[in-house]
C-alpha positions in Angstrom: -11.4 2.0 21.8 -14.0 4.2 20.3 -17.3 3.0 18.8 -18.3 4.6 15.5 -21.7 2.9 15.1 -25.2 4.3 15.4 -28.6 4.1 13.8 -28.0 7.4 12.1 -24.8 6.1 10.5 -26.7 3.0 9.4 -29.2 5.3 7.6 -26.3 7.2 6.1 -24.8 4.0 4.6 -28.2 3.0 3.1 -28.5 6.5 1.4 -24.9 6.7 0.2 -25.0 3.2 -1.2 -28.3 4.0 -3.0 -26.8 7.1 -4.6 -23.4 5.4 -5.4 -24.8 2.4 -7.2 -27.8 4.1 -8.9 -27.6 3.8 -12.7 -27.2 7.2 -14.4 -28.0 8.5 -17.8 -25.2 10.1 -19.8 -26.1 11.7 -23.1 -29.1 9.3 -23.4 -27.1 6.2 -22.5 -27.6 4.2 -19.4 -24.4 3.8 -17.5 -23.6 1.2 -14.8 -20.2 1.5 -13.3 -20.4 -1.3 -10.7 -21.0 -5.0 -10.7 -20.7 -8.0 -13.1 -22.7 -6.4 -15.9 -21.2 -2.9 -16.3 -22.7 -0.8 -19.0 -20.3 1.9 -20.2 -20.6 5.2 -22.1 -18.8 5.9 -25.3 -15.2 6.9 -24.9 -14.8 10.6 -24.3 -18.6 11.1 -24.0 -17.6 13.6 -21.3 -14.5 15.7 -20.9 -11.6 14.4 -18.9 -11.6 16.3 -15.6 -9.1 16.9 -12.9 -10.1 17.3 -9.3 -7.3 16.8 -6.8 -7.6 16.1 -3.2 -5.8 18.0 -0.4 -4.9 15.8 2.5 -5.5 17.7 5.8 -4.8 14.8 8.2 -7.0 13.3 11.0 -8.0 15.8 13.7 -8.1 14.6 17.3 -11.0 12.3 17.9 -11.8 11.8 14.2 -11.5 8.4 12.5 -13.1 6.5 9.6 -16.6 5.2 9.9 -17.5 1.5 9.9 -20.9 -0.1 9.6 -23.0 -1.1 12.6 -21.5 -4.1 14.4 -17.9 -2.9 14.0 -15.6 -0.5 15.7 -12.5 1.4 14.5 -9.2 1.6 16.4 -6.0 3.4 15.6 -3.6 0.5 15.2 -0.6 2.8 14.5 -0.1 6.4 13.7 2.8 8.8 12.8 4.1 6.5 10.1 5.8 7.5 6.9 3.4 6.6 4.0 2.4 3.1 5.0 1.2 1.5 1.8 1.0 -2.3 2.3 0.4 -4.8 5.1 1.5 -8.4 5.2 0.9 -11.0 8.0 3.5 -13.7 8.4 2.5 -17.3 9.3 3.4 -16.6 13.0 1.1 -13.6 13.1 3.8 -10.9 12.8 2.5 -7.9 10.9 4.8 -6.1 8.4 4.1 -2.7 6.9 6.0 -1.3 3.9 6.6 2.5 3.9 7.3 4.2 0.6 6.1 7.4 -1.1 4.9 7.7 -4.7 6.4 11.0 -5.7 7.1 14.5 -4.2 4.0 16.3 -3.2 1.9 13.2 -4.0 -1.0 14.1 -6.4 0.2 17.7 -6.7 2.7 16.2 -9.3 -0.3 15.1 -11.4 -1.4 18.8 -11.5 2.2 19.6 -12.7 1.9 17.0 -15.4 -1.5 18.2 -16.5 -0.4 21.8 -16.7 2.9 21.0 -18.3 5.0 22.3 -15.4 6.5 18.8 -14.9 8.2 17.9 -18.2 9.3 14.4 -17.2 7.5 11.4 -15.7 10.5 11.1 -13.3 10.5 14.7 -12.2 9.9 15.6 -8.5 10.7 12.3 -7.0 10.8 12.3 -3.3 12.9 10.2 -1.0 10.8 8.3 1.6 11.7 6.1 4.5 12.0 3.0 2.2 11.6 0.6 5.0 9.6 -2.3 6.4 8.2 -1.9 10.0 7.3 -4.8 12.2 4.3 -4.9 14.5 3.2 -7.5 17.1 -0.2 -7.6 18.6 0.1 -10.4 21.2 -3.3 -9.9 22.9 -5.3 -9.3 19.7 -6.9 -6.0 20.8 -6.0 -4.1 17.6 -3.2 -2.2 19.3 0.4 -3.5 18.8 2.5 -4.4 21.8 5.7 -4.0 19.7 6.7 -1.7 16.8 10.2 -1.4 15.3 12.0 -1.1 12.0 12.5 -4.6 10.5 14.4 -3.8 7.3 15.6 -0.5 5.8 17.7 0.8 3.0 15.2 -0.4 0.4 14.0 1.2 -2.9 10.3 1.9 -2.8 9.3 -1.4 -1.2 5.8 -2.7 -1.4 4.9 -6.4 -1.5 6.3 -8.7 1.3 6.3 -12.5 1.7 7.6 -15.1 4.1 8.3 -18.4 2.4 10.3 -21.0 4.2 13.4 -19.5 5.8 13.3 -16.4 3.7 11.7 -12.9 3.8 10.9 -11.5 0.4 10.4 -7.8 -0.4 9.5 -6.4 -3.8 11.3 -3.1 -4.5 10.2 -1.1 -7.5 13.2 -2.3 -9.5 13.7 -5.8 -8.2 12.7 -8.7 -6.0 14.9 -9.3 -2.9 15.3 -12.2 -0.5 16.7 -12.1 3.0 17.3 -14.8 5.7 14.2 -15.0 7.9 14.1 -15.8 11.7 10.5 -15.7 13.1 11.8 -14.8 16.5 13.9 -11.8 15.4 12.7 -8.2 15.5 14.9 -7.0 12.6 16.9 -8.2 9.6 20.6 -7.3 9.6 21.9 -9.9 7.2 22.7 -9.2 3.6 20.0 -10.0 1.1 20.2 -11.2 -2.5 18.5 -9.8 -5.5 16.6 -12.5 -7.3 15.0 -10.7 -10.1 15.3 -7.3 -11.9 12.0 -5.6 -12.4 11.3 -2.7 -14.8 11.0 0.6 -13.1 10.7 4.3 -14.0 8.2 5.8 -16.5 4.7 6.7 -15.1 5.9 6.7 -11.5 2.5 6.3 -10.0 2.8 2.7 -11.0 5.9 1.9 -9.0 4.3 -0.7 -6.7 5.4 -4.4 -7.0 3.2 -6.9 -5.1 4.0 -10.5 -4.4 2.0 -13.6 -3.3 2.9 -17.3 -3.3 0.7 -20.2 -4.2 -0.6 -22.7 -1.7 2.4 -25.1 -1.8 5.0 -22.3 -2.0 6.3 -23.5 -5.4 5.6 -20.3 -7.3 5.6 -16.6 -6.6 3.4 -14.1 -8.5 4.7 -10.6 -9.1 2.5 -7.7 -10.2 4.1 -5.0 -12.4 2.1 -2.0 -13.4 2.4 -0.2 -16.8 5.0 2.6 -17.4 2.4 4.9 -18.9 -1.3 5.7 -19.1 -2.0 3.9 -22.4 1.4 3.2 -23.9 1.8 6.7 -25.2 5.6 6.5 -24.7 5.9 3.5 -27.0 5.3 -0.2 -26.2 9.1 -0.8 -26.4 9.1 0.8 -22.9 6.4 -1.6 -21.6 8.3 -4.9 -21.8 7.4 -7.1 -18.8 5.0 -4.4 -17.6 1.2 -4.4 -17.2 1.6 -8.1 -16.3 1.5 -10.6 -13.5 4.7 -12.6 -13.7 5.2 -16.1 -12.3 8.6 -17.2 -11.0 10.2 -19.9 -8.8 11.1 -19.0 -5.2 14.7 -18.6 -6.3 13.7 -16.1 -9.1 14.2 -18.5 -12.0 11.8 -19.6 -14.8 10.0 -16.3 -15.2 7.0 -16.3 -17.4 4.1 -14.0 -18.0 1.1 -15.5 -16.2 -1.4 -12.8 -17.3 -1.0 -9.6 -19.4 -2.9 -6.5 -20.4 -3.5 -5.5 -16.8 -2.7 -1.8 -16.6 -1.9 -1.6 -12.9 -2.6 -4.8 -11.0 -1.8 -4.1 -7.3 -3.8 -6.1 -4.8 -3.6 -9.9 -5.2 -5.2 -12.6 -3.1 -6.5 -16.2 -3.3 -10.3 -16.6 -3.2 -10.9 -19.0 -0.3 -13.5 -21.3 -1.9 -12.0 -21.9 -5.3 -8.3 -21.1 -4.6 -8.3 -18.9 -7.7 -5.9 -15.9 -7.9 -7.7 -12.6 -8.0 -6.3 -9.1 -8.5 -7.5 -5.5 -8.2 -6.6 -3.4 -11.3 -6.3 0.4 -11.5 -7.5 1.3 -15.0 -6.7 4.1 -17.5 -7.5 7.8 -17.3 -8.5 10.6 -19.7 -11.4 8.8 -21.5 -14.2 10.6 -19.6 -15.8 10.8 -16.2 -17.3 7.3 -16.3 -14.5 5.5 -18.1 -12.7 3.2 -17.5 -13.9 1.2 -14.5 -11.3 -0.2 -12.1 -12.1 -3.8 -11.5 -11.4 -7.1 -9.6 -11.1 -10.3 -11.6 -10.0 -13.9 -11.3 -6.7 -14.1 -13.2 -6.8 -16.6 -16.0 -3.5 -18.2 -16.8 -2.3 -16.9 -20.2 -5.2 -14.4 -20.2 -5.0 -10.9 -22.0 -7.1 -8.2 -20.4 -6.8 -5.5 -23.1 -4.4 -2.9 -21.9 -3.6 -0.6 -23.7 -5.5 -1.5 -26.9 -8.9 -2.2 -25.3 -10.8 -1.9 -22.1 -13.5 -3.9 -20.3 -13.2 -6.6 -22.9 -13.1 -5.8 -26.6 -13.9 -2.1 -26.4 -11.2 -0.4 -28.5 -9.2 2.4 -26.9 -9.5 5.4 -29.2 -5.8 6.2 -28.6 -5.0 3.0 -30.7 -7.7 3.5 -33.3 -7.6 0.8 -36.0 -4.6 -1.0 -34.6 -4.1 -4.4 -33.0 -7.6 -5.7 -33.8 -6.5 -9.3 -33.1 -5.6 -8.4 -29.5 -8.7 -6.3 -29.0 -10.8 -9.3 -30.1 -9.3 -11.6 -27.5 -9.4 -9.2 -24.6 -11.1 -10.7 -21.6 -14.0 -9.0 -19.9 -13.1 -8.6 -16.2 -15.3 -10.2 -13.5 -16.5 -7.1 -11.6 -16.4 -3.4 -12.1 -15.6 -1.1 -9.1 -16.3 2.4 -10.6 -14.2 4.6 -12.8 -11.2 6.5 -11.4 -11.7 5.0 -7.9 -8.0 4.0 -7.7 -8.9 0.5 -6.5 -5.6 -0.9 -5.2 -6.1 -3.0 -2.1 -7.7 -6.5 -2.2 -8.3 -9.0 0.6 -10.8 -11.8 0.9 -12.5 -12.2 4.3 -10.7 -14.7 6.5 -12.6 -14.0 9.7 -16.0 -15.1 11.0 -16.7 -11.5 12.1 -16.7 -10.3 8.4 -19.1 -11.3 5.7 -17.5 -13.5 3.0 -16.3 -11.6 0.0 -13.7 -9.1 -1.2 -12.7 -5.9 0.6 -11.1 -3.3 -1.7 -9.0 -0.3 -0.7 -9.9 2.6 -3.0 -7.3 5.3 -2.9 -9.6 7.8 -4.5 -10.0 9.7 -7.7 -8.1 12.6 -9.3 -9.4 12.3 -12.9 -13.1 12.9 -12.2 -15.3 15.9 -11.8 -16.4 14.7 -8.3 -14.6 12.5 -5.8 -15.2 8.8 -5.9 -13.4 6.1 -4.0 -11.7 7.2 -0.8 -13.1 4.2 1.1 -12.9 0.5 1.6 -15.6 -1.2 -0.6 -17.1 -4.6 0.1 -18.1 -7.0 -2.7 -20.3 -10.0 -1.6 -19.2 -13.4 -2.9 -21.1 -16.7 -3.2 -19.6 -20.0 -4.4 -16.4 -18.2 -5.3 -18.0 -15.5 -7.4 -19.1 -11.9 -6.8 -22.8 -11.5 -6.4 -25.0 -8.4 -6.4 -23.9 -4.8 -5.9 -21.1 -3.7 -3.6 -21.5 -1.9 -0.3 -19.6 0.9 1.4 -17.6 -0.6 4.3 -15.1 1.9 5.7 -15.9 5.5 4.8 -15.4 9.0 6.3 -12.1 9.7 4.6 -13.5 12.7 2.7 -13.5 15.8 4.9 -15.1 18.4 2.6 -15.7 17.4 -1.0 -16.5 21.0 -2.1 -13.1 22.2 -0.8 -11.4 19.1 -2.1 -10.2 18.1 1.4 -9.7 14.6 2.6 -8.4 13.3 6.0 -6.5 10.3 4.4 -6.5 7.8 1.6 -6.9 4.0 2.1 -4.7 1.6 0.2 -3.7 -1.9 1.5 -6.2 -4.1 3.4 -5.3 -7.2 5.3 -7.2 -9.7 7.5 -5.3 -10.9 10.6 -5.3 -14.1 12.5 -6.6 -12.1 15.4 -9.9 -11.7 13.5 -9.8 -8.0 12.5 -9.1 -6.0 9.3 -6.2 -3.7 9.0 -6.3 -0.7 6.5 -3.2 1.2 5.5 -3.9 4.9 5.1 -0.8 6.2 3.4 -1.8 9.8 3.1 -3.0 9.9 6.8 0.2 8.1 7.9 -2.0 5.7 9.9 -3.0 2.1 10.1 -6.6 1.5 11.1 -8.0 -1.7 12.7 -11.6 -2.6 12.1 -12.9 -5.1 14.8 -16.2 -6.8 15.1 -18.2 -5.7 18.1 
């Protein structure tokens, strides 16, 4: 195990945090992109920029950087786009492998330039499987690794509930017989629920969580477009968190207007459902901030007609004023274009209480933002103060546009450490307290 902590790195965190969370002035207007009281610029106050990252992989001996008091370990490497991590009640760890599109963010460049004429162009077949890991001695290195379930269609969220293993494909929720002693599933599954797929393919992920008594499952479904430009008739049941029974019946929209809700977790003190939301592009460098928020039952969060509460989206000028007026202001801003996707609340004494967010990293900004795991302090069930860098070092050379990897899913384990899925680096990282 390699330690990544030093006094010099501690100084680096202090400096980077000061730069990251400093207010800036944009055309005479103070802008604050992080925290409970975000102050935003006018829409399109700056041009929409494109700065793509080139993933170069992790060189020998290189790994992400954690704060003093933690060490980083390669939990698993050589995977095929590990996106999400789920821990079963018995401590088994499941990782879903699936790729967004052919050539990753290069496809965005095709879309911007017009080379890709269709949102469904350049799709790439990935492993489409779930991998099982077991770490029996709790050292952050698995003692067992094997394919648990394959033949899936862009799997993402996973869940063990009773005698069933659930997996959310991009186009439907499936349920399989579950045996906690087994190392793979070979039995036939059943499709419980069709889910809308296609469209803006970067929003293909479908996450699932169950409530405390297992009576309800919550399913996150991202939008099929940036801001509904293809027509809202193509957004039915999208940009929502759906609620269903464990058998897939009695579906209802639990919350709406959430452009791309991905990470979901239960806040430990209040028991409230929280989600991380990846917001819209092309309104400027400092718009629109991604966010985490407690999810209000029946709440509408603005997409696509408004953002950050009742701020009208200029793409829908003069329309749907009633919906704009009732748009909820999210709880906490995470910075614009950070691609904040992962969300996990601390469940270990070795980690400060609060939310840990996997930020996949920007493409629609003049300079890189995100590409890290961000920490948001919580007190009494609410975010407090400004966030802090937690796991950094994913950017290799910002000037050249090179990154080693890109963090997505984050999960706390019963063994007391944090797992981070680095899909671009094909690696799972474990962060352990010293």
